[in-house]
C-alpha positions in Angstrom: 89.3 -37.0 -174.4 91.8 -34.4 -173.1 92.3 -31.1 -174.9 95.8 -29.3 -175.0 97.5 -26.3 -176.5 100.8 -27.0 -179.0 103.8 -28.1 -177.7 102.4 -29.0 -174.3 102.0 -32.8 -172.4 98.4 -34.5 -172.1 97.3 -35.0 -168.6 96.7 -38.7 -168.9 96.5 -41.3 -171.7 93.3 -41.8 -173.9 91.7 -44.8 -174.2 90.7 -46.1 -177.5 87.2 -45.6 -178.8 86.8 -49.5 -179.3 89.7 -52.5 -178.5 89.5 -55.9 -179.7 89.0 -58.7 -177.3 92.1 -61.5 -176.8 90.7 -63.9 -178.9 89.7 -61.2 -181.7 93.3 -60.0 -181.7 94.5 -63.5 -182.0 92.7 -64.3 -184.7 93.7 -61.0 -186.3 97.2 -61.9 -186.1 97.2 -65.5 -187.2 95.3 -64.1 -190.3 97.9 -61.0 -190.7 100.8 -63.8 -190.6 99.3 -65.7 -193.9 100.3 -62.5 -195.6 103.8 -62.6 -194.4 105.0 -66.3 -195.2 106.5 -65.9 -198.6 110.2 -64.5 -198.0 109.7 -62.5 -201.2 106.1 -61.0 -199.7 106.3 -57.5 -201.2 104.2 -54.6 -199.4 103.7 -52.6 -202.1 103.1 -55.3 -205.2 99.8 -55.7 -206.6 99.3 -59.2 -205.7 100.0 -58.6 -202.3 97.6 -56.0 -201.9 95.2 -58.0 -203.3 95.6 -60.9 -201.1 95.3 -58.2 -198.2 92.2 -57.2 -200.0 90.6 -60.8 -199.4 91.9 -61.3 -195.7 90.2 -58.1 -194.9 87.0 -60.4 -195.5 88.4 -62.6 -192.8 89.1 -60.4 -190.1 87.0 -60.7 -186.7 83.3 -59.4 -187.5 83.9 -56.7 -184.7 86.4 -55.1 -186.4 84.9 -55.0 -189.6 81.7 -53.7 -188.3 83.8 -50.5 -186.7 85.4 -50.0 -189.7 82.3 -50.0 -192.0 80.4 -47.8 -189.6 83.4 -45.4 -189.4 83.1 -45.5 -193.2 79.7 -44.8 -193.5 79.9 -41.7 -191.2 83.2 -41.0 -189.2 81.3 -39.4 -186.1 81.5 -35.8 -184.7 85.3 -35.9 -184.5 86.1 -37.3 -187.9 88.6 -40.0 -185.9 88.2 -43.7 -184.6 91.0 -45.3 -182.4 91.1 -48.8 -182.1 93.0 -50.8 -179.4 94.9 -54.2 -179.2 96.0 -54.9 -182.3 98.6 -57.1 -183.1 102.2 -55.6 -184.2 104.5 -58.7 -183.2 106.3 -56.6 -180.8 108.7 -59.2 -179.8 110.0 -59.2 -182.9 110.3 -55.5 -183.8 113.6 -54.1 -185.0 115.2 -51.1 -183.9 113.2 -48.1 -184.6 114.3 -46.9 -188.0 116.4 -43.4 -187.7 116.5 -42.5 -191.5 115.0 -40.2 -193.3 112.5 -41.4 -195.9 112.0 -44.9 -193.6 109.3 -47.3 -195.4 108.1 -50.7 -195.2 108.6 -52.8 -197.9 108.5 -56.3 -196.9 105.4 -57.9 -195.3 105.3 -57.8 -191.6 102.4 -58.2 -189.3 101.7 -54.3 -188.6 102.0 -54.0 -192.3 99.5 -56.6 -192.9 97.3 -55.5 -190.3 97.3 -51.9 -191.9 97.0 -52.8 -195.3 93.8 -55.1 -194.4 92.2 -52.0 -192.5 93.3 -49.8 -195.2 91.2 -52.2 -197.8 88.2 -52.6 -195.6 88.1 -48.6 -195.9 88.7 -48.6 -199.5 91.8 -48.9 -201.6 95.2 -48.2 -200.0 97.1 -45.1 -202.0 100.4 -43.8 -202.2 102.6 -40.9 -203.9 105.8 -41.0 -205.8 106.8 -38.1 -204.6 106.8 -38.9 -201.0 108.5 -41.4 -199.2 109.5 -43.2 -202.7 105.9 -44.0 -203.4 105.9 -46.8 -200.7 102.1 -48.1 -199.5 103.3 -48.1 -195.8 105.5 -45.5 -194.2 107.3 -45.1 -190.9 106.7 -42.3 -188.8 109.8 -41.9 -186.8 112.1 -38.9 -185.4 115.2 -38.7 -187.1 118.7 -37.3 -186.2 119.2 -33.7 -187.1 115.8 -33.3 -188.4 114.3 -32.2 -185.3 112.8 -29.0 -186.1 111.6 -30.3 -189.5 108.0 -29.8 -190.0 106.7 -33.2 -191.2 106.9 -36.8 -190.0 110.8 -37.0 -189.3 110.6 -34.1 -186.7 109.9 -34.2 -183.2 108.9 -30.0 -182.8 105.4 -29.6 -182.7 103.5 -30.2 -186.1 100.6 -27.6 -186.6 97.3 -28.9 -188.1 96.8 -30.3 -191.7 95.0 -32.2 -193.7 97.0 -34.5 -195.9 98.4 -33.7 -199.5 95.6 -30.8 -199.9 97.5 -29.6 -202.8 97.0 -32.4 -204.5 93.9 -33.1 -207.4 93.7 -36.5 -205.5 94.4 -36.2 -201.7 93.3 -39.4 -199.4 89.9 -39.7 -197.8 91.7 -41.6 -194.7 94.8 -41.6 -193.1 95.3 -44.6 -191.2 98.4 -45.0 -188.5 99.3 -47.9 -186.3 101.7 -47.5 -183.2 104.4 -49.8 -183.0 106.4 -47.8 -180.2 105.4 -45.0 -178.0 107.8 -42.3 -177.1 109.8 -42.9 -174.1 108.6 -39.9 -172.2 105.1 -41.3 -173.5 104.7 -37.3 -173.7 104.2 -37.3 -177.6 100.6 -36.3 -178.8 98.6 -36.9 -182.2 96.5 -33.6 -182.0 93.2 -34.0 -183.9 90.3 -31.1 -184.9 87.7 -31.7 -187.0 85.2 -29.3 -189.0 81.9 -31.1 -187.1 83.2 -29.3 -184.0 85.0 -26.0 -185.6 82.1 -25.2 -187.5 80.0 -23.3 -184.9 82.8 -21.5 -184.1 83.1 -19.5 -187.1 81.5 -16.1 -188.0 79.4 -16.4 -191.1 82.1 -14.0 -192.9 84.5 -16.7 -191.9 82.8 -19.0 -193.1 81.8 -17.5 -196.8 85.4 -16.8 -197.3 86.7 -20.2 -196.2 84.7 -21.5 -199.0 86.0 -18.8 -201.8 88.8 -19.7 -203.9 91.1 -17.6 -202.0 93.9 -19.8 -200.7 97.0 -21.8 -202.2 98.2 -25.0 -200.8 101.3 -26.4 -201.8 103.2 -29.4 -201.5 104.7 -29.7 -197.7 108.1 -30.2 -197.3 107.8 -34.4 -197.3 107.6 -33.9 -200.6 110.9 -32.5 -201.3 112.3 -30.1 -203.8 111.3 -31.4 -207.0 107.4 -31.2 -205.8 108.3 -27.9 -204.6 109.1 -26.5 -208.0 105.7 -26.8 -209.4 104.3 -24.6 -207.0 103.4 -22.1 -209.5 101.3 -24.8 -210.9 98.7 -25.1 -207.7 95.5 -23.3 -208.5 93.6 -21.1 -205.9 91.2 -23.4 -204.1 88.7 -23.2 -200.8 89.7 -24.5 -197.7 86.1 -25.7 -197.0 84.0 -27.7 -199.9 80.7 -28.9 -200.3 78.1 -29.3 -197.9 77.8 -25.8 -196.1 76.3 -27.8 -193.0 78.9 -30.6 -193.1 81.8 -29.4 -195.7 85.2 -31.0 -196.5 88.8 -29.3 -195.5 91.6 -28.6 -197.7 94.3 -27.0 -195.6 97.9 -27.1 -193.9 98.6 -24.3 -191.7 102.4 -24.5 -192.6 101.9 -24.2 -196.7 98.5 -22.7 -197.1 98.7 -19.3 -198.1 95.7 -16.4 -198.1 95.2 -14.7 -201.4 93.6 -11.7 -199.8 93.1 -9.9 -196.7 89.7 -11.7 -195.9 91.0 -14.9 -196.6 94.2 -14.4 -193.9 91.4 -13.6 -191.4 89.1 -16.1 -192.1 92.2 -18.6 -192.1 93.5 -17.3 -188.5 89.7 -17.5 -187.5 89.3 -21.4 -188.3 93.0 -21.8 -186.7 91.5 -20.3 -183.5 88.3 -22.9 -184.1 90.7 -26.0 -184.5 92.7 -25.0 -181.5 89.8 -24.5 -179.2 88.0 -27.8 -180.3 91.1 -30.1 -180.7 91.8 -33.3 -179.0 95.0 -34.7 -178.3 95.7 -38.7 -178.7 98.5 -40.3 -176.9 98.9 -43.7 -178.3 100.2 -47.0 -177.4 101.4 -49.9 -178.9 99.0 -52.0 -180.6 96.7 -48.6 -181.3 95.2 -48.0 -184.7 94.1 -44.5 -185.7 92.0 -43.8 -188.6 91.4 -40.3 -189.8 89.0 -39.4 -192.4 90.9 -36.9 -194.0 88.0 -34.8 -195.7 86.8 -33.4 -192.4 89.7 -33.5 -190.0 93.0 -32.0 -189.7 95.6 -33.3 -187.5 99.4 -32.5 -186.0 101.6 -33.6 -183.1 102.9 -32.2 -179.9 106.6 -31.8 -179.3 108.5 -34.9 -177.8 112.1 -35.9 -177.1 113.5 -38.8 -179.2 117.0 -40.5 -177.6 117.8 -42.7 -180.9 118.7 -45.5 -178.9 116.3 -47.8 -181.0 113.4 -47.8 -179.0 111.7 -44.2 -179.9 108.4 -43.2 -181.1 107.3 -45.6 -184.1 104.3 -45.4 -185.9 103.3 -46.8 -189.3 101.0 -44.8 -191.9 99.3 -45.4 -194.9 96.6 -43.6 -197.2 93.5 -44.5 -198.1 90.8 -43.4 -201.1 87.3 -44.7 -201.3 87.6 -44.5 -205.2 90.5 -45.6 -206.8 89.3 -45.1 -210.5 89.0 -41.0 -210.3 92.8 -40.9 -210.0 93.0 -43.2 -212.9 95.0 -40.9 -215.0 97.8 -40.0 -212.6 98.6 -44.0 -211.5 100.7 -46.1 -214.0 99.3 -49.3 -215.5 96.2 -48.4 -212.8 98.3 -49.4 -209.7 98.2 -47.8 -206.1 101.0 -45.0 -206.7 100.1 -41.6 -208.1 103.1 -40.8 -210.1 102.4 -37.2 -210.4 
């Protein structure tokens, strides 16, 4: 896949790692529609998620096989792109233009996203972000062009999702409903398995030290930011030295020592040197292993004409039990 630097335009579209054939895509769409037959189908209800979990078992075997393989090991880049998934494009409404837009009502795209999430683990959301919705819209919002989050259209720096939280998601899943008009928006991906060999021994050692503070991102709003003093220092890298996990967001991770600042800058350069850019088309689904891969975005130019770039996103945990103390009534929403 082609590489790029922040804000530049990739020279060509990136093909999916794997694509559903038309017959399997049709079967997937028919199954998704069975989750959208009731007038009151609500994506966030435990009953609907349970139906989506059961429906996952009936998806075409090639799709389930690829997802299972990725779940066992996410590969050298920690990313998988599957093309050809149904999104009911003919029935799509205009691209939302309000900040905090989410998908509450069951749709084909929300059903596809949730079924795949259930194949990876369990869907997850955070009450302080996007009002705790399990399926969230990633769209440009007028007046928020420079916002460093999913509502903006300026370059978005590398980050893992919600690294400040005691229970960050294991996977982040995006489904493309619409590409941007100019087809220049790129999702930038950089994995630790590619970046690690570029780090110096001193840099690696420091990144494993608890000399960094990561605070809530802007998408969590001012109330979450008020708890920043409670965020404890953490390492950027943890786990196996030869295949570590990452918790880092360039915008909100602060090094606490001079050596930590140097190591974080070194890690950023390694990510830039190994980054890949994904240019998504409608029906492309991206699974990012949030434990080993950071992601960001290139700039693009929204027109706010109802046909702007539109992704839908959900988070996934492989072990819902470990966050039980944060989830009221054993639901899928982390309340704190």
